Each structure stands twice: as C-alpha cells, then as structure tokens.
C-alpha positions as CSV (number, residue, x, y, z in Angstrom):
1,X,44.4,19.7,-48.2
2,X,44.8,16.3,-46.5
3,X,42.1,13.8,-47.2
4,X,41.7,10.6,-45.2
5,X,39.9,7.8,-46.9
6,X,39.2,4.7,-44.7
7,X,38.7,1.6,-46.8
8,X,37.5,-2.0,-46.1
9,X,37.5,-3.6,-49.5
10,X,33.8,-3.1,-50.1
11,X,32.5,-1.5,-53.3
12,X,31.2,1.5,-51.4
13,X,34.7,2.2,-49.9
14,X,36.1,2.1,-53.5
15,X,33.4,4.6,-54.5
16,X,34.6,6.8,-51.6
17,X,38.2,6.6,-53.0
18,X,37.0,7.6,-56.5
19,X,35.1,10.6,-54.9
20,X,38.2,11.7,-53.0
21,X,40.2,11.5,-56.2
22,X,37.7,13.7,-58.1
23,X,37.6,16.2,-55.2
24,X,41.4,16.4,-54.9
25,X,41.7,17.1,-58.6
26,X,39.1,19.9,-58.4
27,X,40.9,21.8,-55.6
28,X,43.0,24.8,-56.4
29,X,45.9,23.7,-54.2
30,X,47.6,20.3,-54.2
31,X,45.9,17.7,-52.1
32,X,47.2,14.5,-50.6
33,X,45.2,11.4,-49.9
34,X,45.8,8.9,-47.1
35,X,44.1,5.6,-47.6
36,X,43.6,3.8,-44.3
37,X,42.8,0.1,-43.8
38,X,41.8,-0.9,-40.2
39,X,41.9,-4.6,-39.4
40,X,40.0,-5.6,-36.2
41,X,42.1,-7.2,-33.5
42,X,41.7,-10.9,-33.0
43,X,40.1,-12.3,-29.8
44,X,42.3,-12.4,-26.7
45,X,44.3,-15.6,-26.6
46,X,44.3,-16.3,-30.3
47,X,48.0,-15.2,-30.7
48,X,49.0,-17.6,-28.0
49,X,47.2,-20.4,-29.8
50,X,48.3,-19.7,-33.4
51,X,51.5,-17.8,-32.9
52,X,52.5,-14.2,-33.6
53,X,53.7,-15.0,-37.1
54,X,50.2,-16.3,-38.0
55,X,48.5,-13.3,-36.5
56,X,50.8,-10.9,-38.4
57,X,50.2,-12.8,-41.6
58,X,46.4,-12.7,-41.0
59,X,46.5,-8.9,-40.6
60,X,48.7,-8.4,-43.6
61,X,46.4,-10.4,-45.8
62,X,43.4,-8.5,-44.4
63,X,45.0,-5.2,-45.1
64,X,46.0,-6.3,-48.6
65,X,42.4,-7.3,-49.4
66,X,41.1,-3.9,-48.1
67,X,43.6,-1.8,-50.1
68,X,43.6,-3.7,-53.4
69,X,40.8,-1.9,-55.2
70,X,41.8,1.5,-53.7
71,X,45.3,1.0,-55.1
72,X,44.0,0.3,-58.6
73,X,41.9,3.6,-58.6
74,X,44.7,5.6,-57.0
75,X,47.5,4.3,-59.3
76,X,46.1,6.2,-62.2
77,X,45.3,9.4,-60.3
78,X,48.7,11.1,-60.3
79,X,48.0,12.4,-56.8
80,X,50.2,12.4,-53.6
81,X,49.0,9.1,-52.0
82,X,49.9,7.5,-48.7
83,X,48.8,4.2,-47.2
84,X,48.3,3.2,-43.6
85,X,47.4,-0.2,-42.2
86,X,46.3,-0.3,-38.6
87,X,44.9,-2.8,-36.2
88,X,42.1,-1.7,-33.8
89,X,38.5,-0.6,-33.5
90,X,37.6,1.0,-36.9
91,X,35.9,4.2,-35.7
92,X,38.4,4.9,-33.0
93,X,41.4,4.2,-35.2
94,X,40.0,6.4,-38.0
95,X,39.6,9.3,-35.6
96,X,43.0,8.8,-34.1
97,X,44.7,8.7,-37.5
98,X,42.7,11.8,-38.7
99,X,44.1,13.6,-35.7
100,X,47.7,12.4,-36.1
101,X,47.8,13.1,-39.8
102,X,46.1,16.5,-39.3
103,X,43.5,15.6,-41.9
104,X,41.3,18.3,-43.2
105,X,38.6,16.0,-44.4
106,X,37.5,12.3,-44.0
107,X,35.8,10.7,-47.0
108,X,34.2,7.4,-46.3
109,X,31.5,5.0,-47.5
110,X,28.1,5.0,-45.8
111,X,28.5,1.4,-44.9
112,X,31.0,-1.4,-45.6
113,X,31.5,-5.0,-44.9
114,X,29.6,-4.6,-41.6
115,X,26.6,-3.1,-43.3
116,X,24.1,-5.2,-41.4
117,X,25.0,-3.5,-38.1
118,X,23.7,-0.1,-39.2
119,X,20.3,0.6,-40.9
120,X,20.8,3.7,-43.0
121,X,24.3,4.7,-42.0
122,X,26.9,2.1,-40.9
123,X,27.9,2.0,-37.3
124,X,31.5,3.0,-38.1
125,X,30.3,6.0,-40.2
126,X,27.9,7.0,-37.5
127,X,30.6,7.0,-34.8
128,X,33.1,8.9,-37.0
129,X,30.5,11.6,-37.8
130,X,29.3,11.9,-34.2
131,X,32.7,11.8,-32.4
132,X,35.0,13.4,-35.0
133,X,36.4,16.9,-35.0
134,X,37.2,16.8,-38.7
135,X,34.5,17.3,-41.4
136,X,33.2,14.0,-42.8
137,X,31.8,13.4,-46.3
138,X,29.8,10.2,-46.5
139,X,29.6,8.6,-49.9
140,X,26.6,6.3,-50.8
C-alpha cells in the first residue's frame, strides 16, 4: 500500500504522519509512505526582483520547515519512506502527486497553517476530498 501524507509543518499534519505510521504498521503487507511538502508559488515578478537563487533558497527553507517534524516521527518508524518537495497550489499538487505516485490512500490533517480559511475542514482538505479519486483519511 502506498500512503501519501501532505505536511505543512503544523501540529495537525504531524499528527497525520503519526496516524499514517500506525496504519502502515498494522497492515498485513508492507506499506510505503510518501511525505509531501507543497510550497506556494511566489507572486509573479518576485523572481525578477530578488533573483532565482533567492527564490530557490526561499522554497528550500519552506520545505525544510514543513518536513522537519515529519522526519523526526518517521526516522524511528522503520518504514519505507520517501519525501517530495513541490511548488504549486496545495490541493492541486497533492492530487497530481497522488496520481503520479499511484497512491492508495491520502492521510492529511483537517486543517493546517491556513486554518482560518476553512471553518470545520480546511480549504485544502475540502478540495482534496471533493476532487480526489483516491480515498482520503482526515486526521483531526
């Protein structure tokens, strides 16, 4: 089973990682976990102003912050783990990666750093559930 876990560095996304670890260990067959960090693109024209090296550095730092807590939890798991760092719209990128990776399940937090945008369920979670073709488990 291939499990995709999008993370954004929030406590709820770390909780989703821990849930995915428990789930993967309970399965009868080996499971792999792909942890995905999606950094939003910068506004048009920013790269021209600050340079491509600064933009790359910004995204690398953003991805590192998003993945740090997930790495700590996964290091001790003993599972087959992969990391992906992408730039784009979070929901669209999650769905694209789930398709490309042929994920069997997406495990994600109910809301993350953009929690104010959604009331009960974050806007990214809502879009992934509504538009996805892969089962989604939402962790609260």
